[in-house]
C-alpha positions, 0 to 999 in steps of 0.5 A: 394231604386232604386234612392238612389242606382242609386245616390251611384252608380254614385258616387254622394252620399252615399249608401242608408240607409234602413228605418229600419236601419236609425238612427240619427247617420247614417243620420248625417254621410251620410250628412257629407260625402256628403257635405265634400267629395271633389271627391263626390262633383266634381262628383255631379257638372259634373253630374248637368252640364250634366242634365242642358245641356239636354232639358229634357222637350222637350225630354219628350214631344217628347217621349210622342208624339211618343207613342200617337195613330195616329188618 
């Protein structure tokens, strides 16, 4: 699970739980950690601010146009 591992490595979420290992108890524990760990929540706020400050749509359009053939 690429994005789950990315979230965990950034410290803004818990480690991913593989579907075969998922239980209600593990899911509850992960949600509790993500919503109560103050350091994790602070990192998530900082990351959210960074993401909101980027002009993602304009950047995506720029990259898309750069890769179009020149006719």
